[in-house]
C-alpha positions as CSV (number, residue, x, y, z in Angstrom):
1,X,-10.3,37.0,-14.0
2,X,-8.8,33.7,-14.2
3,X,-8.1,32.8,-18.3
4,X,-10.6,30.3,-19.9
5,X,-7.2,27.4,-20.5
6,X,-6.3,28.4,-16.9
7,X,-9.8,27.4,-15.8
8,X,-9.5,24.6,-18.1
9,X,-6.7,22.9,-16.7
10,X,-7.8,23.5,-13.1
11,X,-10.9,21.1,-13.8
12,X,-8.8,18.9,-14.8
13,X,-6.8,19.0,-12.2
14,X,-9.5,18.7,-10.0
15,X,-10.9,15.7,-11.8
16,X,-7.7,13.9,-11.9
17,X,-6.9,14.6,-8.2
18,X,-10.4,12.9,-7.0
19,X,-8.7,10.1,-9.1
20,X,-6.0,10.1,-6.8
21,X,-8.4,10.5,-3.8
22,X,-9.8,7.2,-5.3
23,X,-7.0,5.2,-5.7
24,X,-5.6,5.9,-2.4
25,X,-9.0,4.8,-1.0
26,X,-9.1,1.6,-2.7
27,X,-5.2,0.5,-2.2
28,X,-5.8,0.7,1.7
29,X,-9.2,-1.3,1.1
30,X,-7.2,-3.8,-0.7
31,X,-4.6,-3.7,2.4
32,X,-7.6,-4.2,4.5
33,X,-9.0,-7.0,2.7
34,X,-5.2,-8.2,2.3
35,X,-4.7,-8.6,6.3
36,X,-8.0,-10.3,6.4
37,X,-7.4,-12.8,3.8
38,X,-3.8,-14.0,5.2
39,X,-5.3,-14.0,8.9
40,X,-8.0,-16.4,7.1
41,X,-5.6,-18.2,5.5
42,X,-7.7,-18.1,2.2
43,X,-5.2,-18.2,-0.7
44,X,-7.4,-17.8,-3.5
45,X,-8.5,-14.6,-1.9
46,X,-5.0,-13.6,-1.2
47,X,-4.0,-14.3,-5.0
48,X,-6.9,-12.4,-6.3
49,X,-6.2,-9.3,-4.4
50,X,-2.6,-9.4,-5.5
51,X,-4.0,-9.5,-9.1
52,X,-6.3,-6.5,-8.1
53,X,-3.4,-4.8,-6.6
54,X,-1.0,-4.9,-10.1
55,X,-4.0,-3.6,-11.8
56,X,-4.6,-0.4,-9.4
57,X,-1.1,0.5,-9.9
58,X,-1.2,-0.1,-13.5
59,X,-4.0,2.5,-13.3
60,X,-2.1,4.4,-10.8
61,X,0.4,4.9,-13.1
62,X,-1.5,6.5,-15.9
63,X,-3.3,8.8,-13.2
64,X,0.5,10.5,-12.3
65,X,1.2,10.5,-16.3
66,X,-2.0,12.7,-16.8
67,X,-1.1,14.5,-13.1
68,X,2.2,15.4,-14.5
69,X,1.4,16.4,-17.7
70,X,-1.9,18.8,-16.3
71,X,1.2,20.1,-13.9
72,X,3.3,20.9,-16.4
73,X,0.7,23.1,-18.3
74,X,-0.1,24.9,-15.0
75,X,3.3,25.6,-14.3
76,X,3.7,27.4,-17.6
77,X,0.7,29.1,-17.3
78,X,1.8,30.3,-13.6
79,X,5.6,31.1,-15.2
80,X,7.3,28.4,-13.2
81,X,10.4,27.2,-15.0
82,X,11.0,24.1,-12.5
83,X,7.4,22.0,-12.7
84,X,8.2,20.1,-9.2
85,X,8.4,23.8,-7.8
86,X,3.9,24.0,-8.6
87,X,3.0,22.2,-5.6
88,X,-0.9,21.7,-4.7
89,X,0.0,24.4,-1.6
90,X,1.5,26.6,-4.2
91,X,-1.2,26.5,-6.5
92,X,-3.4,27.2,-4.2
93,X,-2.2,30.3,-3.6
94,X,-2.0,31.6,-7.5
95,X,-5.9,30.7,-7.9
96,X,-8.9,32.7,-7.3
97,X,-11.3,31.8,-4.3
98,X,-13.4,29.0,-5.9
99,X,-10.7,27.2,-7.7
100,X,-8.6,27.5,-4.9
101,X,-11.3,25.7,-2.6
102,X,-12.0,23.2,-4.4
103,X,-7.9,22.5,-5.0
104,X,-7.2,22.9,-1.5
105,X,-10.4,20.4,-0.9
106,X,-8.5,17.4,-2.9
107,X,-5.2,18.2,-1.2
108,X,-6.6,18.3,2.3
109,X,-8.6,15.1,1.5
110,X,-5.6,13.3,-0.6
111,X,-3.3,13.9,2.6
112,X,-6.0,11.8,4.7
113,X,-6.4,9.4,2.3
114,X,-2.4,8.7,2.4
115,X,-2.3,9.0,6.3
116,X,-4.8,6.4,6.3
117,X,-2.9,4.2,3.7
118,X,0.0,4.1,5.3
119,X,-1.2,3.4,8.9
120,X,-3.0,0.2,6.9
121,X,0.5,-0.5,5.3
122,X,2.0,-0.6,8.6
123,X,-0.5,-3.1,9.6
124,X,-0.7,-5.3,6.8
125,X,3.5,-5.3,7.1
126,X,3.3,-5.6,10.6
127,X,0.8,-8.7,9.8
128,X,3.4,-10.2,7.3
129,X,6.1,-10.5,9.6
130,X,4.4,-12.0,12.4
131,X,2.9,-14.4,10.2
132,X,6.4,-14.9,8.8
133,X,7.5,-15.3,12.6
134,X,4.7,-17.7,13.8
135,X,5.5,-20.2,10.4
136,X,9.4,-19.9,11.2
137,X,8.8,-21.1,14.5
138,X,6.0,-24.3,13.5
139,X,8.9,-25.3,11.1
140,X,11.5,-25.8,13.5
141,X,8.9,-27.6,15.6
142,X,8.4,-29.9,12.5
143,X,11.4,-29.8,11.2
144,X,14.2,-29.2,14.1
145,X,17.5,-28.6,13.4
146,X,20.1,-32.0,14.1
147,X,20.1,-30.9,17.7
148,X,19.6,-34.1,20.0
149,X,15.8,-34.2,21.7
150,X,15.8,-36.0,24.8
151,X,12.6,-36.8,26.3
152,X,11.3,-39.5,29.1
153,X,8.8,-41.3,30.6
154,X,8.0,-41.6,34.2
155,X,10.4,-44.6,34.6
156,X,13.0,-43.0,33.0
157,X,12.8,-44.4,29.9
158,X,13.8,-42.4,26.6
159,X,10.4,-41.8,24.2
160,X,12.3,-39.9,21.6
161,X,14.4,-41.2,18.4
162,X,17.4,-38.9,18.2
163,X,18.0,-37.3,14.6
164,X,14.3,-37.8,13.9
165,X,11.5,-35.4,13.4
166,X,8.0,-35.2,12.6
167,X,8.5,-35.2,9.4
168,X,11.1,-36.7,7.1
169,X,13.2,-34.3,5.6
170,X,15.9,-34.2,2.8
171,X,17.9,-31.0,2.0
C-alpha cells in the first residue's frame, strides 16, 4: 500500500501536470493566433498576444517551480539521490496501477502537446522568416540601392531619373 504522503504527492503531481498540459495548449493556440494576426497585419492583436505570451511565461515559471518541488519530494520518497533521474516514465514504474495510469496518461498527453507546440512554433517561425523576406524585397523596390536604373519608352527616351527612388531617403 502506498503511503498517505506519497499518495498526496502523486495527487499534487497530477494536478501540476494538468496545468502543464493546459499551458502547452495555450501556448500553441497563442502561436497560431500570432500567425493569423501577422498575416492580417493586425498590429494591435500582435501587441496584445505578445503581452499574453509574457504573462503565460510567468505562469509557466511558477508551475515549473511547483513541479520541481514535488519532483524533489518524490525523488526523496523513492530513494533517488539525483532528482533529474526521476522522470515521469521512471515514476510510472514505481507506482501502483491507479496512480501509474493517471501519471502515464498525463505524460502521454504532455508529449502530444509538446509535439503540437513544436510544429506550430516551426510554422510561426517560417511565417516570420517569409514576412521578413517579403518586407526586405519590398523595401529594396521602394528604396533601391544606389544602382543606376534605366528604363526607356518606345521612342528610346529615358523615363527614369538615375539615382532616385519612389521615396526620398536619408541615411
